[in-house]
C-alpha positions in Angstrom: -41.5 -19.0 -62.1 -38.0 -20.7 -62.1 -34.8 -19.4 -61.7 -32.2 -18.5 -64.3 -30.0 -21.5 -64.8 -26.7 -21.4 -64.5 -24.6 -20.9 -67.8 -21.4 -23.1 -68.7 -19.4 -22.5 -71.3 -16.9 -25.5 -72.3 -13.7 -25.1 -74.5 -11.6 -27.8 -75.2 -8.6 -28.9 -76.9 -6.9 -25.8 -77.8 -3.7 -26.6 -78.5 -1.8 -23.3 -78.7 2.0 -22.8 -79.7 4.6 -20.1 -78.4 4.4 -18.7 -82.0 1.1 -17.0 -82.4 1.7 -17.3 -86.2 2.0 -21.2 -86.3 -0.8 -23.2 -87.9 -2.0 -27.0 -87.2 -3.4 -29.2 -89.0 -6.1 -28.4 -91.7 -4.0 -25.0 -91.6 -5.6 -23.6 -88.5 -4.1 -21.2 -86.7 -5.2 -22.5 -83.1 -4.4 -18.8 -81.2 -6.6 -17.0 -83.6 -9.2 -19.7 -83.9 -9.6 -19.8 -79.9 -9.9 -16.0 -80.1 -13.3 -16.4 -82.2 -14.2 -19.1 -79.9 -13.7 -16.7 -76.8 -15.7 -14.1 -78.4 -18.7 -16.0 -79.4 -18.4 -17.3 -76.0 -18.7 -14.0 -74.6 -21.9 -13.3 -76.8 -23.7 -16.4 -74.7 -23.2 -14.3 -71.3 -21.4 -17.4 -69.6 -21.4 -17.4 -65.8 -18.1 -19.3 -65.9 -16.2 -21.1 -68.4 -14.5 -24.9 -68.4 -11.1 -25.3 -70.2 -10.8 -29.4 -70.5 -7.8 -30.1 -71.3 -5.2 -29.9 -74.1 -4.4 -26.0 -73.5 -1.4 -26.6 -75.3 0.5 -28.0 -78.2 4.3 -27.4 -77.3 4.3 -27.3 -73.6 5.8 -24.4 -73.9 5.2 -21.5 -70.9 4.3 -18.7 -73.2 1.6 -20.9 -74.9 -0.1 -20.5 -71.5 0.6 -17.4 -71.5 -1.3 -16.4 -74.7 -4.4 -18.2 -72.8 -4.2 -16.0 -70.0 -3.9 -12.9 -71.8 -7.0 -14.1 -74.4 -9.2 -15.0 -71.5 -8.2 -11.5 -70.1 -9.3 -9.9 -73.0 -12.1 -11.2 -74.1 -13.9 -12.8 -71.1 -13.3 -10.1 -68.4 -14.7 -10.9 -65.0 -16.3 -14.6 -65.8 -14.9 -17.5 -63.9 -12.7 -20.0 -65.1 -11.8 -23.5 -64.4 -9.2 -25.4 -65.6 -8.3 -29.6 -66.1 -5.1 -31.2 -67.3 -5.1 -32.6 -70.9 -2.4 -35.3 -72.1 -0.7 -32.8 -74.2 -0.1 -30.1 -71.0 2.4 -29.4 -69.0 1.9 -30.2 -65.2 4.3 -27.7 -63.9 3.2 -24.7 -66.0 -0.2 -25.4 -65.3 0.2 -25.7 -61.7 2.5 -22.7 -61.6 0.5 -20.3 -63.6 -3.4 -21.2 -63.1 -3.3 -22.6 -59.3 -6.7 -20.5 -58.4 -8.3 -22.4 -62.2 -7.5 -25.9 -61.2 -8.7 -25.7 -57.5 -11.8 -27.8 -59.1 -9.1 -30.9 -59.2 -9.0 -30.7 -55.1 -12.4 -29.4 -54.1 -16.2 -29.3 -55.8 -17.3 -25.9 -57.4 -20.5 -25.0 -56.5 -22.9 -23.5 -60.0 -26.2 -22.8 -58.4 -27.7 -26.1 -57.4 -24.6 -27.7 -58.8 -21.5 -28.9 -58.0 -18.4 -29.3 -59.9 -15.8 -31.8 -59.7 -12.7 -31.7 -62.2 -10.6 -34.8 -62.5 -6.9 -35.3 -63.6 -6.3 -38.1 -66.3 -2.6 -37.1 -67.3 -1.1 -40.6 -67.6 1.3 -42.0 -70.2 1.9 -40.2 -73.4 -1.5 -40.2 -74.9 -3.3 -42.3 -72.7 -5.6 -41.4 -69.6 -5.7 -43.0 -66.2 -7.7 -41.1 -63.1 -5.9 -42.9 -59.9 -8.4 -44.6 -57.1 -7.2 -41.5 -54.7 -9.2 -39.3 -57.3 -12.2 -41.7 -57.8 -12.4 -41.9 -53.4 -12.8 -37.9 -53.4 -14.8 -37.8 -55.9 -17.3 -40.2 -54.3 -16.5 -38.4 -50.7 -17.4 -35.4 -52.1 -20.8 -35.8 -53.8 -22.3 -37.9 -50.8 -21.4 -35.3 -48.8 -23.5 -32.8 -51.1 -27.1 -35.0 -51.4 -29.2 -31.8 -52.2 -26.7 -30.8 -55.2 -26.7 -32.0 -58.7 -23.3 -32.9 -59.5 -20.8 -32.9 -62.8 -17.7 -33.9 -63.5 -15.4 -32.6 -66.0 -12.1 -34.5 -67.5 -10.2 -34.7 -70.2 -10.0 -38.2 -72.3 -13.3 -40.1 -72.9 -14.8 -42.8 -70.8 -17.1 -44.4 -73.0 -15.0 -45.5 -76.5 -15.8 -43.2 -79.6 -15.5 -46.4 -82.1 -12.8 -44.3 -84.0 -8.9 -44.3 -84.5 -9.1 -42.1 -80.9 -9.8 -44.9 -79.0 -6.5 -45.9 -79.2 -5.4 -43.1 -77.1 -7.5 -44.2 -74.4 -9.1 -43.8 -71.0 -7.2 -47.3 -69.4 -9.1 -47.3 -66.5 -12.3 -45.8 -67.4 -14.5 -49.1 -66.6 -13.7 -48.0 -62.8 -14.9 -44.6 -63.1 -18.1 -45.7 -65.2 -18.7 -47.9 -62.2 -18.6 -45.4 -59.7 -20.8 -43.3 -62.3 -23.4 -46.0 -62.0 -23.4 -46.2 -57.9 -23.3 -42.3 -57.8 -27.2 -41.4 -59.5 -26.2 -37.9 -58.2 -24.2 -37.3 -61.0 -26.0 -35.9 -63.6 -23.3 -34.7 -66.2 -19.7 -35.6 -67.5 -18.3 -33.2 -69.7 -14.8 -34.4 -71.8 -12.4 -33.2 -74.2 -9.5 -35.1 -76.0 -11.3 -36.6 -79.1 -12.2 -33.0 -80.9 -15.8 -33.7 -82.0 -19.4 -33.7 -80.6 -20.7 -36.6 -79.4 -23.0 -37.6 -76.8 -24.1 -40.5 -74.4 -26.8 -41.9 -72.0 -25.5 -44.1 -69.0 -28.0 -44.4 -66.6 -28.9 -41.2 -65.1 -25.7 -39.9 -66.2 -25.4 -37.7 -69.5 -21.6 -37.7 -70.9 -21.2 -35.4 -73.7 -17.7 -34.7 -75.7 -17.0 -31.3 -76.9 -15.7 -29.8 -80.1 -12.0 -28.5 -80.3 -11.4 -24.7 -80.3 -9.2 -25.4 -83.3 -9.3 -28.5 -85.8 -11.7 -31.4 -85.3 -10.6 -35.0 -85.7 -13.1 -37.8 -87.6 -14.8 -40.5 -85.8 -13.5 -43.4 -88.3 -11.0 -46.4 -88.3 -8.3 -44.1 -89.8 -6.6 -40.8 -88.7 -8.7 -37.7 -90.3 -9.4 -34.4 -90.1 -12.7 -33.0 -90.3 -14.7 -30.6 -92.3 -16.3 -28.9 -89.1 -15.8 -25.8 -88.1 -14.1 -24.9 -84.2 -16.5 -24.6 -81.7 -17.9 -24.9 -78.2 -20.1 -26.4 -75.9 -22.8 -24.0 -73.9 -24.3 -25.9 -71.1 -27.4 -24.3 -69.0 -27.5 -26.0 -65.5 -31.0 -25.7 -64.0 -31.4 -25.9 -60.2 -34.0 -28.9 -60.4 -31.1 -31.0 -62.5 -32.5 -30.0 -66.2 -29.9 -29.7 -68.8 -29.5 -27.6 -71.8 -26.2 -28.8 -73.7 -25.9 -27.0 -77.3 -22.8 -26.8 -79.6 -22.0 -23.6 -80.9 -19.4 -22.9 -83.9 -17.6 -19.9 -85.4 -18.7 -18.5 -88.5 -16.0 -20.0 -91.0 
């Protein structure tokens, strides 16, 4: 009988405002939709939660406080990990969530897996991961050959063939070359594109996560999709198997 898998919930692109009554695209209130997504996450009984960037839409300190309060209320006792997105305030996140951002410096053990966080904040909506981070990732993966490895980053490393590609990860090719040379990296999780897409590259599975608020279309021109807010539930098995499913809230 195999050991139970490690259950990781990915939540992304929350786009919270200081004003919890404020709505965004599609007249969706990101605060109330995140509450629904958090309740859905709790029902899935996670071992940990990964928030993959763009927590705030207005860079307000209050928007991050809303997240902290919401996690404490709806996912008490569940470990959570946080990486920044292009919309986020690095100063607020470092001050409020230093513990949750530790995965940016040191890998976090998750059963037979290791989580490695990358910071892709760069210029405006563009992303970049500097060589120091890539070198640290190489070192940490090579130091743990008996583990399977998971990388979390905000920006998409592979073009989605839609309008969001103009908000690109500008040196993603350097990351992909590293991915090719490190077969121990079995999974890459990202946000940014507000939709559910998957790619296979070598031995690695690369997956996007729906937003916890409004969804984007994968088309040439800007558009808001009809899908409901959601999350990704990833079950990580000690033998390297991955069971990854998107769940959406009921409208």
